[in-house]
Each structure stands twice: as structure tokens, then as C-alpha cells.
N, C-alpha and C positions, 0 to 999 in steps of 0.2 A: 504494500500500500504506500503511495507516495504522491507528491505533487510538486509543481514548480510555481513560484510566485516572485516576481521581481528578482530574477537570477538567484533565488534561494531554492534549494532542493530539500524537501522534507521526506524523510524515510522513517519507517518504524520497524523494529525487529525485537523479538523475544530473545533474550540472552540465554539461549539453550547451551547445554554443556559441550556439545560435540566439537565446535571450533577450539575451545580451550583444551579439551582432552587430546585433540589432534596435535595442538601445539606442544602441550606438555610431553606427550609421548615422543616427540621429535627433537625438542630443544631443552626441556626443563624437567627431566624425570624426577628430580628431587623436590620440585615445587609441591605445595599441598595439592592433593587431588581435588579437582573441581567437583562441588556437590551443590545440589539445589539449595538455595538460600545462603550459600557462601559468597564471600566477596571476591571480585576479580582483582588480581594483582594490578598495580599501576602499570599502564601501558597495554594491558591485554584487551582494552576496548578496541585497539587497532586490529584485532582478529575478527571483528564484527563489521557489518555493513560493507561487504565486499564490493569491489568495483562492478558496475552493472551496465556499462556502455555496450550496446550491441556490436557485433563484429563489423558492421558497416560504418560504425562511428569511431573506429580506431585509426590512429595515425599509422604510417608505415612501420614505425618502431614498436607498434603494439600498445602504446599508451593511448588513453582516451583523447579523441579530437573534439568530441562534443559530449560534455557531461552536464549540460544545463547550467554551468557556473562560469567556466572559463570561455572567453572568446577564442576563435581560431588564431593560432600563433604560427607564423610562417618560418619558424626555425626548426631544423631537423632533429635536434637532440633535446630530450627532456630528462632532467636529473633532479633527484631529491636533494635539497640543500640543508634541510634541518626541520625542526619542529619545536614549538613552545607550547607546553601543556600545563594546565592548572587542574588539580584534582580537588574539587570542592568537597565531595563525599564519595565513598566507594560505590561502585556499581555492584549489583547483586545478581547472581545467576537466577534466571526465572523472571526477572523484571522485563516489562515492555519498555523499551527505550526509544525515544524520538531523537533522531539525528538531524540537525539543521546545518546545511552546508551553503556557504555563500562566499563570493569573492571579497577578500579584504582589501587587496591592493594589487596593482599591476604597474610595473615601472620598466621602461626601456632605458638601457645604458649602452655606452660604447666602451668596450674593454680592449685590452691589448691584442686579443685574438679575434676581435670583431664585435658584432652586436649581441647583446644579452637582454633577455626579458626575465625579470624577477616577478613571480606571481605568488601571492599569499592567499591561501584558501582557509577560511575559518570554519571550524566545525564545533558544534555544541551538542552535548548528549544530555537529554532531559528525561526525567522520570516524573510523571504526574505534574508536569509543568515546572518542576524544580531542576535547576541546572546541577548536574553531577560532575561533568568534565567539560572543559573548553580547551580547544587546541587550534593553533594556527600552523598549517603545513606550508613550508617554504619550498617552492619549486623554482628551478632556473631552466630556461630554454636558451639554447646556444647553437652555434654553428659547428663546423668540423672540429674534431677533438684537438685539444692542446694540453700538453702535459703540465700538471701542477707540481711545483716543488714540494717535497715532503718536509715537514717541520720536525726536527729532532726534539725529543723530550728529555729534560734533565732527569738522569737516573736516580731520583730521590726515592726514599723508602715510601711505600704505599701501604695503607692499612689493609687493603684487599688487593690480591693479585692472582688472576687465573688466566688460563689460556685454553682456547678451543679452536677447532678447525672446521668451519662450515664446509660441507661438501655438496655436490650437485643433487643428491637425493633430498637433502634438507631444503635447498633452494626450490626444488620442484614442489615439495610439500607446502612451503610458505606461499608460493604462487597459487597453489590449489586452494588453500584456506582463504586467501584474500582475493582470489579470482584476478590476479595480477598478470596481464598478458604482455608486459614489457619484455621485448625480446632479449635485452641484455642479460636477463636472468636465466635463460634456458637455451638460447640460440648462439652457440659459441662463434660461428662464422660471422654472425651479425655483430656480436660484441667486439670481436677483434678487427674484422675487415671494415666495418662501417663505423662503429663507435670509437675505434682506436684504442680499446682497452687491451690489457694483456691476457685477460681470460673473462669468464663469466663474472658478473657483478653481484655481490651480495646485496639484497634489498636494503635501502636506507631505513625504511620502517622496521625491518627485522633487526638491523643493528641497534636501533633505538630500544626495542623490547629486550634484546640481549643485554644491553647496558643497564636497563632498569632491573632486570632479573639479577644481574651481578650486585647491584645496590641492595636488593632484597636479601641476597645471601649474606652480604656483609653486615647489614643492619636489620636482621629479621624482626618483624613486629613494629618497626618504626615507620609510620605512614609518610609517604611522599606528598607534599603539598603542591610542588611544581617541579617540572623538569624541562630544561631546554637543551636541545642537541643541535650542534652545528657540524655538518659533514665537511671535512677538509680535504679528503682524498679518497679514491675508490677503495672499497673493501672487496677483495677478490676471493673467489672460491678456492678451496684446497690450500689456502695460506693460513698460517698460524695467526690467530686474532687474540691479542693480549688485552684483557680488560682490567684496569686498575682503578682504585677509588681511594679517596682520603677526605678527611674533614677539612673545611676551610673556615675563615672567619665568619662567613655569611651562610654556611650550610655545608655542602659537600661537592666534590668534583669527581667525575668519572671520565676516563679516557679509553678510547679504543686505539690500540697501537699495532703496528705490524711487527714481524719477527725481529726487526732491527731497532725497534723502539721509536720509530717515527709515528707521529700522530695522524690517525685517519678520521677520528671524530672526537669531539669534546662535549661533555654534558655537565650541566650544573643543576644541583638539587637543592631545594628548600624543604625543610621538614615541617609537618604539622606540629604545633605546640602540644605537649602532653596535656591530656584532659585533667582538670582539677579533681 
């Protein structure tokens, strides 16, 4: 059930267990098992409301060309640049959630490698009219690929440090859960020959959830109030992905690093204040 009004797309979905069970079985076997009436971990709302553009409404790269929110953009590459989320209250399995999606902003710029378009898409998740989660998804549209320099990270001690290696099976499963048809995640010839990547790309939204999962393992039971992620370099399949986290003066920081310690994504966390 859904509708569009003034470039706003409204969709409703019951938060059934299956997407969370599929994700847990693939990426987070040690996470609490999803049960009816239980709370979704922060970030797992991204497993719901899968992409629903029909095949005829896809760009050549497999990403949506017409989703009822973004105008047509005449640049060939679309990449996830990050996301800023606020978790007002937990979502609960079994709830009926209304997702409202609208265009927050669109900006054209001229970069060193050519024209860029930055598009921000705002999503709100509401239950019985009460806002539970708000999130602004940052996408960038760009021309032919240009290598981005990797930023080395100071090898300081981190309170949490773990390494995982996403493989093609996991990328397929995340694409299936979210109905993501972007070819950089499953079509190696497209990723390498057209997009100029070294291999298949790990989904940016997947990297976001993996980073939040790492935070949950580091600080179990401490609820996340907000999380912002900025993608700084591609996360590639079959490469070691190191996730590190530490406290900061204003909350916490979590980084995604490659095997050499170069930064691929940076996240900032704010905690909910303990209840009195």
C-alpha cells in the first residue's frame, strides 16, 4: 500500500521477522535472535522497505531512475556517500511502520574529475503517527571513475577491534533482502570495466549496518541515539574489513579500515542518556 504526494512517497510495511532472520543468519549470528515484540537493533530498519522500482524504471547500472522522489540525473554513476540517522525510539518486530521518503536537497558541483550531483533523500519511519527513526541518505552521481586517495589512520589503540571479510555470497544475500539491483554488487565485469572498481563493491548501506553491529558488540545494551556515516573509499568484496571503535569527547567513533589500515568509512555515534 502506498502513494505519492508532492514528491513524497509513503509506504507501509509490517516489520515481520524474516528480513532480520535472513540478515542475522548471514552477517550477525551472535546478535539476539529476532522475536515478535522484540526491538530491532539500530540500523536494521534498513532491511525493510526494499527498493521497488520496476525493471523498466532502472538506470543502466541497475539503480532506480524513477523512484517518485529523485528527478532524472544524466550522470552514469550513482554511489552511496553516507547517511545520518536519528533513533528516537526503537522499532519493534510486528509493528506496522509508515515510511515517508522525500527529496531533501539536490546540488550540482564541478569537481576535479568533472560534474557531480549530490542528492539527499530523507526518510522517516513512523508508528501510529509517532516518529521512531529519521534518516537522510546521501547519494552522489558522477561521471567516469576517478581514483580517490586513501587516508591512513593513526594506529592508536581502539576499545573495539574486529575484522571480517565480506564475500560474494553475502553481497548476493544483502541485495536479495533489500531488492538492490545495482550492478556493482553482483556484476563483476560491470564493476571493473564500466565503474572502474577493482572488484565487486560492498553495499554502502551494508557497511553502515556492519559498523552499527560492531558498536552493539562493543557496547551491548547501550542504545544509539544517532549515527552518521561518511563513505570515503570503496569497500570491496573478499578484502579484509577492519572495524574499530572508541569513545570520544562527544560520544563514540567507529571506522571501517582496509587491511593496510586506510580509512574506507567513518561513523560517529551519540548515545541515549540513561533513563533515570
